[in-house]
N, CA, C and O atoms as a CHARMM CRD file, in Angstrom:
* protein
*
  360
    1    1 MET  N    161.16200 142.99500 138.17200 PROA 1      0.00000
    2    1 MET  CA   162.39200 142.67000 138.89200 PROA 1      0.00000
    3    1 MET  C    162.06100 142.63800 140.38600 PROA 1      0.00000
    4    1 MET  O    161.43600 143.56200 140.90800 PROA 1      0.00000
    5    2 ASN  N    162.48100 141.57400 141.06700 PROA 2      0.00000
    6    2 ASN  CA   162.18000 141.49500 142.48900 PROA 2      0.00000
    7    2 ASN  C    163.16600 142.34400 143.30200 PROA 2      0.00000
    8    2 ASN  O    164.16900 142.83100 142.78000 PROA 2      0.00000
    9    3 LYS  N    162.85800 142.50300 144.56700 PROA 3      0.00000
   10    3 LYS  CA   163.61000 143.41100 145.43900 PROA 3      0.00000
   11    3 LYS  C    165.08600 143.02300 145.56800 PROA 3      0.00000
   12    3 LYS  O    165.94700 143.90100 145.52600 PROA 3      0.00000
   13    4 SER  N    165.39500 141.75300 145.72000 PROA 4      0.00000
   14    4 SER  CA   166.79100 141.34100 145.91100 PROA 4      0.00000
   15    4 SER  C    167.61200 141.56800 144.64600 PROA 4      0.00000
   16    4 SER  O    168.77300 141.96600 144.73600 PROA 4      0.00000
   17    5 LYS  N    167.03700 141.32400 143.47100 PROA 5      0.00000
   18    5 LYS  CA   167.75100 141.58900 142.21700 PROA 5      0.00000
   19    5 LYS  C    167.98800 143.08300 142.03400 PROA 5      0.00000
   20    5 LYS  O    169.06300 143.50300 141.60500 PROA 5      0.00000
   21    6 LEU  N    166.98600 143.87200 142.35700 PROA 6      0.00000
   22    6 LEU  CA   167.11600 145.32500 142.25500 PROA 6      0.00000
   23    6 LEU  C    168.19900 145.84300 143.19800 PROA 6      0.00000
   24    6 LEU  O    168.98900 146.70900 142.82300 PROA 6      0.00000
   25    7 ARG  N    168.23500 145.31200 144.42200 PROA 7      0.00000
   26    7 ARG  CA   169.24900 145.70800 145.39100 PROA 7      0.00000
   27    7 ARG  C    170.65400 145.36400 144.88700 PROA 7      0.00000
   28    7 ARG  O    171.57200 146.17600 145.00300 PROA 7      0.00000
   29    8 ARG  N    170.82100 144.16500 144.33100 PROA 8      0.00000
   30    8 ARG  CA   172.12800 143.77000 143.77500 PROA 8      0.00000
   31    8 ARG  C    172.53800 144.67700 142.61700 PROA 8      0.00000
   32    8 ARG  O    173.70400 145.05400 142.50000 PROA 8      0.00000
   33    9 LYS  N    171.58100 145.02300 141.76900 PROA 9      0.00000
   34    9 LYS  CA   171.86800 145.89100 140.62200 PROA 9      0.00000
   35    9 LYS  C    172.31300 147.27600 141.08800 PROA 9      0.00000
   36    9 LYS  O    173.28600 147.82100 140.56600 PROA 9      0.00000
   37   10 ILE  N    171.61500 147.84500 142.05800 PROA 10     0.00000
   38   10 ILE  CA   171.96500 149.17600 142.56800 PROA 10     0.00000
   39   10 ILE  C    173.31500 149.13900 143.26800 PROA 10     0.00000
   40   10 ILE  O    174.11800 150.05600 143.09400 PROA 10     0.00000
   41   11 THR  N    173.58700 148.09800 144.05700 PROA 11     0.00000
   42   11 THR  CA   174.88300 147.96700 144.72300 PROA 11     0.00000
   43   11 THR  C    176.00400 147.86500 143.69800 PROA 11     0.00000
   44   11 THR  O    177.06700 148.45800 143.88000 PROA 11     0.00000
   45   12 SER  N    175.77500 147.12300 142.63200 PROA 12     0.00000
   46   12 SER  CA   176.76500 147.00200 141.56800 PROA 12     0.00000
   47   12 SER  C    177.03400 148.35200 140.90100 PROA 12     0.00000
   48   12 SER  O    178.18400 148.69200 140.62400 PROA 12     0.00000
   49   13 LEU  N    175.97800 149.11700 140.64500 PROA 13     0.00000
   50   13 LEU  CA   176.14200 150.44800 140.05300 PROA 13     0.00000
   51   13 LEU  C    176.90700 151.38900 140.98800 PROA 13     0.00000
   52   13 LEU  O    177.73900 152.17900 140.54200 PROA 13     0.00000
   53   14 ARG  N    176.61700 151.29500 142.28800 PROA 14     0.00000
   54   14 ARG  CA   177.34500 152.12100 143.26000 PROA 14     0.00000
   55   14 ARG  C    178.82900 151.81900 143.22600 PROA 14     0.00000
   56   14 ARG  O    179.65300 152.73300 143.18800 PROA 14     0.00000
   57   15 LYS  N    179.17500 150.53400 143.23900 PROA 15     0.00000
   58   15 LYS  CA   180.58900 150.13400 143.22200 PROA 15     0.00000
   59   15 LYS  C    181.27200 150.63800 141.95700 PROA 15     0.00000
   60   15 LYS  O    182.40900 151.10700 141.99900 PROA 15     0.00000
   61   16 LYS  N    180.57600 150.53800 140.84400 PROA 16     0.00000
   62   16 LYS  CA   181.13900 150.94000 139.55800 PROA 16     0.00000
   63   16 LYS  C    181.36800 152.45800 139.49700 PROA 16     0.00000
   64   16 LYS  O    182.37900 152.90800 138.95700 PROA 16     0.00000
   65   17 ASN  N    180.44700 153.23700 140.04300 PROA 17     0.00000
   66   17 ASN  CA   180.49200 154.69400 139.93100 PROA 17     0.00000
   67   17 ASN  C    181.00500 155.38900 141.18700 PROA 17     0.00000
   68   17 ASN  O    180.99900 156.61700 141.26200 PROA 17     0.00000
   69   18 PHE  N    181.44900 154.61500 142.17000 PROA 18     0.00000
   70   18 PHE  CA   181.86200 155.17300 143.45400 PROA 18     0.00000
   71   18 PHE  C    183.13600 156.00200 143.31700 PROA 18     0.00000
   72   18 PHE  O    184.10900 155.57900 142.69100 PROA 18     0.00000
   73   19 LYS  N    183.10700 157.18800 143.91500 PROA 19     0.00000
   74   19 LYS  CA   184.29400 158.03800 143.97900 PROA 19     0.00000
   75   19 LYS  C    184.78700 158.01900 145.41700 PROA 19     0.00000
   76   19 LYS  O    184.01300 158.22300 146.35100 PROA 19     0.00000
   77   20 GLU  N    186.07100 157.77400 145.58600 PROA 20     0.00000
   78   20 GLU  CA   186.65900 157.70300 146.92600 PROA 20     0.00000
   79   20 GLU  C    186.40900 159.01800 147.65900 PROA 20     0.00000
   80   20 GLU  O    186.56800 160.09700 147.08900 PROA 20     0.00000
   81   21 ASN  N    186.02300 158.91900 148.91300 PROA 21     0.00000
   82   21 ASN  CA   185.77900 160.08300 149.76600 PROA 21     0.00000
   83   21 ASN  C    184.70100 161.01100 149.22000 PROA 21     0.00000
   84   21 ASN  O    184.81500 162.23000 149.35000 PROA 21     0.00000
   85   22 PHE  N    183.67100 160.46100 148.61800 PROA 22     0.00000
   86   22 PHE  CA   182.56800 161.26600 148.12300 PROA 22     0.00000
   87   22 PHE  C    181.75500 161.75100 149.31100 PROA 22     0.00000
   88   22 PHE  O    181.17700 160.95100 150.04600 PROA 22     0.00000
   89   23 LYS  N    181.71300 163.05500 149.49700 PROA 23     0.00000
   90   23 LYS  CA   181.05800 163.63500 150.66900 PROA 23     0.00000
   91   23 LYS  C    180.05200 164.69200 150.26100 PROA 23     0.00000
   92   23 LYS  O    180.07100 165.18800 149.13500 PROA 23     0.00000
   93   24 ILE  N    179.18300 165.02400 151.18100 PROA 24     0.00000
   94   24 ILE  CA   178.20300 166.09000 150.98500 PROA 24     0.00000
   95   24 ILE  C    178.88800 167.41700 151.24500 PROA 24     0.00000
   96   24 ILE  O    179.63300 167.54700 152.21600 PROA 24     0.00000
   97   25 ASN  N    178.65000 168.39800 150.39900 PROA 25     0.00000
   98   25 ASN  CA   179.21700 169.72500 150.57000 PROA 25     0.00000
   99   25 ASN  C    178.44500 170.44400 151.68300 PROA 25     0.00000
  100   25 ASN  O    177.30100 170.85000 151.48200 PROA 25     0.00000
  101   26 SER  N    179.06800 170.59900 152.84800 PROA 26     0.00000
  102   26 SER  CA   178.41700 171.17600 154.02300 PROA 26     0.00000
  103   26 SER  C    177.93600 172.59800 153.78300 PROA 26     0.00000
  104   26 SER  O    176.82500 172.95600 154.17300 PROA 26     0.00000
  105   27 LEU  N    178.77200 173.41000 153.14200 PROA 27     0.00000
  106   27 LEU  CA   178.41500 174.81100 152.91800 PROA 27     0.00000
  107   27 LEU  C    177.20000 174.94900 152.00400 PROA 27     0.00000
  108   27 LEU  O    176.32500 175.77700 152.25500 PROA 27     0.00000
  109   28 LYS  N    177.14300 174.14500 150.95100 PROA 28     0.00000
  110   28 LYS  CA   175.99600 174.19200 150.04400 PROA 28     0.00000
  111   28 LYS  C    174.72000 173.72300 150.74000 PROA 28     0.00000
  112   28 LYS  O    173.64300 174.27200 150.50700 PROA 28     0.00000
  113   29 LEU  N    174.84600 172.71200 151.59100 PROA 29     0.00000
  114   29 LEU  CA   173.68000 172.21700 152.31400 PROA 29     0.00000
  115   29 LEU  C    173.14800 173.27700 153.27600 PROA 29     0.00000
  116   29 LEU  O    171.94200 173.51900 153.32800 PROA 29     0.00000
  117   30 ILE  N    174.03700 173.90400 154.03400 PROA 30     0.00000
  118   30 ILE  CA   173.61600 174.95200 154.97400 PROA 30     0.00000
  119   30 ILE  C    172.96700 176.11400 154.22000 PROA 30     0.00000
  120   30 ILE  O    171.93800 176.63500 154.65100 PROA 30     0.00000
  121   31 LYS  N    173.56300 176.52000 153.10100 PROA 31     0.00000
  122   31 LYS  CA   172.99700 177.60600 152.29100 PROA 31     0.00000
  123   31 LYS  C    171.60300 177.22500 151.78400 PROA 31     0.00000
  124   31 LYS  O    170.68600 178.04600 151.80900 PROA 31     0.00000
  125   32 PHE  N    171.44600 175.98600 151.32800 PROA 32     0.00000
  126   32 PHE  CA   170.14400 175.51900 150.86200 PROA 32     0.00000
  127   32 PHE  C    169.10600 175.58500 151.98300 PROA 32     0.00000
  128   32 PHE  O    167.98200 176.03900 151.76400 PROA 32     0.00000
  129   33 LEU  N    169.47900 175.13500 153.17300 PROA 33     0.00000
  130   33 LEU  CA   168.54500 175.15400 154.30700 PROA 33     0.00000
  131   33 LEU  C    168.15200 176.57700 154.67800 PROA 33     0.00000
  132   33 LEU  O    166.98400 176.84900 154.95600 PROA 33     0.00000
  133   34 LYS  N    169.13500 177.49800 154.68200 PROA 34     0.00000
  134   34 LYS  CA   168.84400 178.89800 155.00500 PROA 34     0.00000
  135   34 LYS  C    167.98900 179.54800 153.92900 PROA 34     0.00000
  136   34 LYS  O    167.02200 180.24200 154.24300 PROA 34     0.00000
  137   35 ASP  N    168.33600 179.33100 152.64700 PROA 35     0.00000
  138   35 ASP  CA   167.58600 179.92600 151.53200 PROA 35     0.00000
  139   35 ASP  C    166.13100 179.49400 151.52700 PROA 35     0.00000
  140   35 ASP  O    165.24800 180.27000 151.16100 PROA 35     0.00000
  141   36 ASN  N    165.88000 178.26400 151.93100 PROA 36     0.00000
  142   36 ASN  CA   164.52100 177.73800 151.94100 PROA 36     0.00000
  143   36 ASN  C    163.85900 177.83200 153.31400 PROA 36     0.00000
  144   36 ASN  O    162.77400 177.29300 153.53300 PROA 36     0.00000
  145   37 LYS  N    164.53000 178.52500 154.23300 PROA 37     0.00000
  146   37 LYS  CA   164.01000 178.76100 155.58800 PROA 37     0.00000
  147   37 LYS  C    163.57400 177.47000 156.26600 PROA 37     0.00000
  148   37 LYS  O    162.52800 177.40700 156.91100 PROA 37     0.00000
  149   38 LEU  N    164.40600 176.43800 156.10400 PROA 38     0.00000
  150   38 LEU  CA   164.13300 175.15500 156.74700 PROA 38     0.00000
  151   38 LEU  C    164.86600 175.11500 158.07900 PROA 38     0.00000
  152   38 LEU  O    166.09300 175.19000 158.12900 PROA 38     0.00000
  153   39 LYS  N    164.11200 174.99600 159.13700 PROA 39     0.00000
  154   39 LYS  CA   164.70100 174.94000 160.47500 PROA 39     0.00000
  155   39 LYS  C    164.20700 173.67100 161.15500 PROA 39     0.00000
  156   39 LYS  O    163.03000 173.31900 161.08200 PROA 39     0.00000
  157   40 THR  N    165.11900 173.01000 161.80300 PROA 40     0.00000
  158   40 THR  CA   164.76300 171.79100 162.51700 PROA 40     0.00000
  159   40 THR  C    165.72000 171.60100 163.68300 PROA 40     0.00000
  160   40 THR  O    166.85200 172.08300 163.65700 PROA 40     0.00000
  161   41 ARG  N    165.26000 170.90400 164.69300 PROA 41     0.00000
  162   41 ARG  CA   166.12800 170.57800 165.82500 PROA 41     0.00000
  163   41 ARG  C    166.68000 169.17200 165.69800 PROA 41     0.00000
  164   41 ARG  O    167.69500 168.84700 166.31300 PROA 41     0.00000
  165   42 ILE  N    166.01600 168.32300 164.89800 PROA 42     0.00000
  166   42 ILE  CA   166.41800 166.93000 164.76500 PROA 42     0.00000
  167   42 ILE  C    166.84200 166.65700 163.32000 PROA 42     0.00000
  168   42 ILE  O    166.14300 167.02100 162.37500 PROA 42     0.00000
  169   43 VAL  N    167.99700 166.01200 163.16900 PROA 43     0.00000
  170   43 VAL  CA   168.53200 165.67600 161.85500 PROA 43     0.00000
  171   43 VAL  C    168.77500 164.17300 161.80900 PROA 43     0.00000
  172   43 VAL  O    169.39400 163.60700 162.71000 PROA 43     0.00000
  173   44 GLY  N    168.28100 163.53000 160.75100 PROA 44     0.00000
  174   44 GLY  CA   168.47900 162.09900 160.58600 PROA 44     0.00000
  175   44 GLY  C    169.68200 161.81600 159.70300 PROA 44     0.00000
  176   44 GLY  O    169.97500 162.57900 158.78300 PROA 44     0.00000
  177   45 GLY  N    170.36700 160.74000 159.97300 PROA 45     0.00000
  178   45 GLY  CA   171.52800 160.37000 159.18000 PROA 45     0.00000
  179   45 GLY  C    171.80100 158.89100 159.28300 PROA 45     0.00000
  180   45 GLY  O    170.96700 158.12300 159.76200 PROA 45     0.00000
  181   46 TYR  N    172.98900 158.49200 158.82500 PROA 46     0.00000
  182   46 TYR  CA   173.38100 157.09000 158.84700 PROA 46     0.00000
  183   46 TYR  C    174.89800 157.00600 158.80900 PROA 46     0.00000
  184   46 TYR  O    175.57000 157.96500 158.43100 PROA 46     0.00000
  185   47 TYR  N    175.43200 155.86300 159.19800 PROA 47     0.00000
  186   47 TYR  CA   176.84900 155.59400 159.03100 PROA 47     0.00000
  187   47 TYR  C    177.02900 154.98000 157.64400 PROA 47     0.00000
  188   47 TYR  O    176.44100 153.93700 157.36000 PROA 47     0.00000
  189   48 PRO  N    177.82300 155.59900 156.78000 PROA 48     0.00000
  190   48 PRO  CA   177.94400 155.10400 155.41100 PROA 48     0.00000
  191   48 PRO  C    178.66400 153.75900 155.33300 PROA 48     0.00000
  192   48 PRO  O    179.63300 153.51700 156.05400 PROA 48     0.00000
  193   49 CYS  N    178.18400 152.90300 154.46000 PROA 49     0.00000
  194   49 CYS  CA   178.82300 151.62800 154.17400 PROA 49     0.00000
  195   49 CYS  C    178.42300 151.20600 152.76300 PROA 49     0.00000
  196   49 CYS  O    177.49800 151.77300 152.18200 PROA 49     0.00000
  197   50 ASN  N    179.10700 150.23000 152.22300 PROA 50     0.00000
  198   50 ASN  CA   178.79300 149.71800 150.88900 PROA 50     0.00000
  199   50 ASN  C    178.70000 150.81000 149.83300 PROA 50     0.00000
  200   50 ASN  O    177.74100 150.86900 149.06300 PROA 50     0.00000
  201   51 HSD  N    179.70800 151.67100 149.81000 PROA 51     0.00000
  202   51 HSD  CA   179.81500 152.70900 148.78500 PROA 51     0.00000
  203   51 HSD  C    178.71000 153.76400 148.87500 PROA 51     0.00000
  204   51 HSD  O    178.30100 154.30800 147.84900 PROA 51     0.00000
  205   52 GLU  N    178.22400 154.06100 150.07100 PROA 52     0.00000
  206   52 GLU  CA   177.23600 155.12400 150.25400 PROA 52     0.00000
  207   52 GLU  C    177.96100 156.46500 150.42600 PROA 52     0.00000
  208   52 GLU  O    179.14600 156.50600 150.75600 PROA 52     0.00000
  209   53 ILE  N    177.23300 157.54600 150.20000 PROA 53     0.00000
  210   53 ILE  CA   177.79300 158.88600 150.37400 PROA 53     0.00000
  211   53 ILE  C    178.09400 159.10300 151.85400 PROA 53     0.00000
  212   53 ILE  O    177.28200 158.76000 152.71300 PROA 53     0.00000
  213   54 ASP  N    179.25800 159.67000 152.15100 PROA 54     0.00000
  214   54 ASP  CA   179.68300 159.92500 153.52900 PROA 54     0.00000
  215   54 ASP  C    179.01000 161.19700 154.04400 PROA 54     0.00000
  216   54 ASP  O    179.29300 162.29300 153.56000 PROA 54     0.00000
  217   55 ASP  N    178.12200 161.05000 155.02100 PROA 55     0.00000
  218   55 ASP  CA   177.41100 162.19700 155.59600 PROA 55     0.00000
  219   55 ASP  C    177.89700 162.54900 157.00200 PROA 55     0.00000
  220   55 ASP  O    177.30100 163.40500 157.65500 PROA 55     0.00000
  221   56 LEU  N    178.96500 161.90900 157.48000 PROA 56     0.00000
  222   56 LEU  CA   179.39300 162.10600 158.86400 PROA 56     0.00000
  223   56 LEU  C    179.89500 163.52800 159.13300 PROA 56     0.00000
  224   56 LEU  O    179.67600 164.06000 160.22100 PROA 56     0.00000
  225   57 GLU  N    180.55700 164.14100 158.16700 PROA 57     0.00000
  226   57 GLU  CA   181.03400 165.51500 158.34700 PROA 57     0.00000
  227   57 GLU  C    179.85500 166.46800 158.55600 PROA 57     0.00000
  228   57 GLU  O    179.90700 167.34700 159.41600 PROA 57     0.00000
  229   58 VAL  N    178.80800 166.29200 157.77500 PROA 58     0.00000
  230   58 VAL  CA   177.61400 167.13400 157.90200 PROA 58     0.00000
  231   58 VAL  C    176.92200 166.87600 159.23900 PROA 58     0.00000
  232   58 VAL  O    176.47200 167.81400 159.89700 PROA 58     0.00000
  233   59 LEU  N    176.83800 165.61600 159.63900 PROA 59     0.00000
  234   59 LEU  CA   176.20000 165.29700 160.92200 PROA 59     0.00000
  235   59 LEU  C    176.98900 165.88800 162.08300 PROA 59     0.00000
  236   59 LEU  O    176.39800 166.36700 163.05100 PROA 59     0.00000
  237   60 ASN  N    178.32400 165.86100 161.99800 PROA 60     0.00000
  238   60 ASN  CA   179.14200 166.48700 163.04100 PROA 60     0.00000
  239   60 ASN  C    178.90400 167.99500 163.09100 PROA 60     0.00000
  240   60 ASN  O    178.85100 168.58200 164.17200 PROA 60     0.00000
  241   61 LEU  N    178.76400 168.61400 161.93800 PROA 61     0.00000
  242   61 LEU  CA   178.48000 170.05000 161.88100 PROA 61     0.00000
  243   61 LEU  C    177.15500 170.36800 162.57200 PROA 61     0.00000
  244   61 LEU  O    177.06400 171.30600 163.36300 PROA 61     0.00000
  245   62 PHE  N    176.12800 169.56900 162.26100 PROA 62     0.00000
  246   62 PHE  CA   174.82800 169.77200 162.91300 PROA 62     0.00000
  247   62 PHE  C    174.92800 169.53200 164.41500 PROA 62     0.00000
  248   62 PHE  O    174.32300 170.25900 165.20300 PROA 62     0.00000
  249   63 SER  N    175.68100 168.52400 164.81100 PROA 63     0.00000
  250   63 SER  CA   175.85200 168.21800 166.22800 PROA 63     0.00000
  251   63 SER  C    176.51400 169.38200 166.96600 PROA 63     0.00000
  252   63 SER  O    176.10900 169.73000 168.07500 PROA 63     0.00000
  253   64 LYS  N    177.53800 169.98500 166.34200 PROA 64     0.00000
  254   64 LYS  CA   178.20900 171.14000 166.95000 PROA 64     0.00000
  255   64 LYS  C    177.27800 172.32900 167.08600 PROA 64     0.00000
  256   64 LYS  O    177.46400 173.17500 167.96100 PROA 64     0.00000
  257   65 ASN  N    176.25400 172.39600 166.20300 PROA 65     0.00000
  258   65 ASN  CA   175.27100 173.47800 166.25500 PROA 65     0.00000
  259   65 ASN  C    174.05600 173.09400 167.08100 PROA 65     0.00000
  260   65 ASN  O    172.96300 173.63000 166.89300 PROA 65     0.00000
  261   66 LYS  N    174.26200 172.15600 168.00300 PROA 66     0.00000
  262   66 LYS  CA   173.25900 171.75400 168.99400 PROA 66     0.00000
  263   66 LYS  C    171.98700 171.15400 168.39000 PROA 66     0.00000
  264   66 LYS  O    170.89200 171.32400 168.92600 PROA 66     0.00000
  265   67 LYS  N    172.14800 170.45700 167.27400 PROA 67     0.00000
  266   67 LYS  CA   171.02900 169.71500 166.69300 PROA 67     0.00000
  267   67 LYS  C    171.05600 168.29900 167.25400 PROA 67     0.00000
  268   67 LYS  O    172.12200 167.78000 167.58700 PROA 67     0.00000
  269   68 ILE  N    169.91100 167.68700 167.35800 PROA 68     0.00000
  270   68 ILE  CA   169.82000 166.30200 167.80300 PROA 68     0.00000
  271   68 ILE  C    169.99700 165.41800 166.57300 PROA 68     0.00000
  272   68 ILE  O    169.31000 165.60100 165.56800 PROA 68     0.00000
  273   69 ILE  N    170.91200 164.46700 166.65200 PROA 69     0.00000
  274   69 ILE  CA   171.19600 163.57800 165.53800 PROA 69     0.00000
  275   69 ILE  C    170.49200 162.24700 165.77300 PROA 69     0.00000
  276   69 ILE  O    170.66400 161.61500 166.81500 PROA 69     0.00000
  277   70 SER  N    169.70400 161.83400 164.80000 PROA 70     0.00000
  278   70 SER  CA   168.96900 160.58300 164.87900 PROA 70     0.00000
  279   70 SER  C    169.63500 159.56700 163.96300 PROA 70     0.00000
  280   70 SER  O    169.75300 159.78300 162.75700 PROA 70     0.00000
  281   71 LEU  N    170.06800 158.45600 164.55100 PROA 71     0.00000
  282   71 LEU  CA   170.72700 157.39800 163.79200 PROA 71     0.00000
  283   71 LEU  C    169.99000 156.08000 163.98600 PROA 71     0.00000
  284   71 LEU  O    169.50300 155.81100 165.08400 PROA 71     0.00000
  285   72 PRO  N    169.89600 155.24600 162.94100 PROA 72     0.00000
  286   72 PRO  CA   169.23100 153.94900 163.11400 PROA 72     0.00000
  287   72 PRO  C    170.10400 152.98100 163.89500 PROA 72     0.00000
  288   72 PRO  O    171.33000 152.99500 163.78400 PROA 72     0.00000
  289   73 ILE  N    169.46100 152.15600 164.67300 PROA 73     0.00000
  290   73 ILE  CA   170.14700 151.08600 165.39700 PROA 73     0.00000
  291   73 ILE  C    169.74600 149.78400 164.72600 PROA 73     0.00000
  292   73 ILE  O    168.56000 149.50700 164.54700 PROA 73     0.00000
  293   74 ILE  N    170.73500 148.98900 164.35800 PROA 74     0.00000
  294   74 ILE  CA   170.44700 147.70900 163.72700 PROA 74     0.00000
  295   74 ILE  C    170.87700 146.60400 164.68200 PROA 74     0.00000
  296   74 ILE  O    172.03900 146.52200 165.08000 PROA 74     0.00000
  297   75 GLU  N    169.91700 145.75500 165.04300 PROA 75     0.00000
  298   75 GLU  CA   170.17500 144.62700 165.91300 PROA 75     0.00000
  299   75 GLU  C    169.77800 143.36000 165.16900 PROA 75     0.00000
  300   75 GLU  O    168.65600 143.25100 164.67500 PROA 75     0.00000
  301   76 ASN  N    170.68900 142.41300 165.09000 PROA 76     0.00000
  302   76 ASN  CA   170.41500 141.13000 164.42100 PROA 76     0.00000
  303   76 ASN  C    169.91900 141.32700 162.99000 PROA 76     0.00000
  304   76 ASN  O    168.99800 140.64400 162.54200 PROA 76     0.00000
  305   77 ASN  N    170.54500 142.27500 162.27200 PROA 77     0.00000
  306   77 ASN  CA   170.20900 142.58200 160.87700 PROA 77     0.00000
  307   77 ASN  C    168.78100 143.08600 160.68400 PROA 77     0.00000
  308   77 ASN  O    168.25700 143.01100 159.57300 PROA 77     0.00000
  309   78 ASN  N    168.14400 143.59000 161.72200 PROA 78     0.00000
  310   78 ASN  CA   166.80200 144.16900 161.61800 PROA 78     0.00000
  311   78 ASN  C    166.82300 145.58700 162.15300 PROA 78     0.00000
  312   78 ASN  O    167.38600 145.84400 163.21700 PROA 78     0.00000
  313   79 LEU  N    166.21700 146.50200 161.42700 PROA 79     0.00000
  314   79 LEU  CA   166.09600 147.87400 161.89800 PROA 79     0.00000
  315   79 LEU  C    165.03800 147.89500 162.99500 PROA 79     0.00000
  316   79 LEU  O    163.86800 147.61200 162.73900 PROA 79     0.00000
  317   80 LYS  N    165.44700 148.23000 164.21100 PROA 80     0.00000
  318   80 LYS  CA   164.51800 148.16600 165.33900 PROA 80     0.00000
  319   80 LYS  C    163.91000 149.52500 165.68700 PROA 80     0.00000
  320   80 LYS  O    162.69300 149.64900 165.82600 PROA 80     0.00000
  321   81 LYS  N    164.75600 150.53300 165.82500 PROA 81     0.00000
  322   81 LYS  CA   164.26900 151.83900 166.27500 PROA 81     0.00000
  323   81 LYS  C    165.30600 152.88800 165.92200 PROA 81     0.00000
  324   81 LYS  O    166.40600 152.55200 165.48100 PROA 81     0.00000
  325   82 LEU  N    164.97300 154.13500 166.10700 PROA 82     0.00000
  326   82 LEU  CA   165.92500 155.21500 165.89500 PROA 82     0.00000
  327   82 LEU  C    166.45100 155.68300 167.23800 PROA 82     0.00000
  328   82 LEU  O    165.69300 155.86900 168.19000 PROA 82     0.00000
  329   83 LYS  N    167.72900 155.86600 167.30000 PROA 83     0.00000
  330   83 LYS  CA   168.36500 156.35600 168.51800 PROA 83     0.00000
  331   83 LYS  C    168.64000 157.83700 168.33700 PROA 83     0.00000
  332   83 LYS  O    169.18600 158.24800 167.31300 PROA 83     0.00000
  333   84 LEU  N    168.26800 158.63300 169.31300 PROA 84     0.00000
  334   84 LEU  CA   168.55900 160.05700 169.26600 PROA 84     0.00000
  335   84 LEU  C    169.88600 160.30000 169.96700 PROA 84     0.00000
  336   84 LEU  O    170.08700 159.88100 171.10700 PROA 84     0.00000
  337   85 LYS  N    170.77700 160.97400 169.27900 PROA 85     0.00000
  338   85 LYS  CA   172.12400 161.16400 169.77800 PROA 85     0.00000
  339   85 LYS  C    172.44500 162.64700 169.77100 PROA 85     0.00000
  340   85 LYS  O    172.28100 163.30900 168.74600 PROA 85     0.00000
  341   86 LYS  N    172.90200 163.17900 170.90100 PROA 86     0.00000
  342   86 LYS  CA   173.15600 164.60500 170.99400 PROA 86     0.00000
  343   86 LYS  C    174.63400 164.94500 171.04800 PROA 86     0.00000
  344   86 LYS  O    174.98700 166.12300 171.10300 PROA 86     0.00000
  345   87 ARG  N    175.49400 163.96100 171.03400 PROA 87     0.00000
  346   87 ARG  CA   176.92300 164.22600 171.15300 PROA 87     0.00000
  347   87 ARG  C    177.61000 164.09900 169.80100 PROA 87     0.00000
  348   87 ARG  O    176.99000 163.70600 168.81300 PROA 87     0.00000
  349   88 SER  N    178.87600 164.43000 169.76700 PROA 88     0.00000
  350   88 SER  CA   179.66100 164.34900 168.53700 PROA 88     0.00000
  351   88 SER  C    179.72600 162.91600 168.04900 PROA 88     0.00000
  352   88 SER  O    179.68900 161.97700 168.84500 PROA 88     0.00000
  353   89 LEU  N    179.82300 162.74800 166.73200 PROA 89     0.00000
  354   89 LEU  CA   179.82800 161.40600 166.14400 PROA 89     0.00000
  355   89 LEU  C    181.22800 160.84900 166.01100 PROA 89     0.00000
  356   89 LEU  O    181.37900 159.73800 165.50400 PROA 89     0.00000
  357   90 ARG  N    182.24300 161.54700 166.43000 PROA 90     0.00000
  358   90 ARG  CA   183.63300 161.08800 166.27500 PROA 90     0.00000
  359   90 ARG  C    183.96600 159.99600 167.24000 PROA 90     0.00000
  360   90 ARG  O    185.09100 159.49800 167.24300 PROA 90     0.00000
């Protein structure tokens, strides 16, 4: 199966199985990071679209805790670079 067919198939499955307002559980994520002693100053994320999981609440939580948020910048439908963002995502 080529890449474009695979992408269409996965997008179709997402639409079919998508739950409205599906979000990451912030408390479970923080507990997981603490339990595994994972510490970082930079956190990567994305703006959800096309039935992706909403991670903005978690990114805002990290931002409030003085973490640097790294988001991709898309120009002309091409991923060019990562932008480091230190402010709230609202």
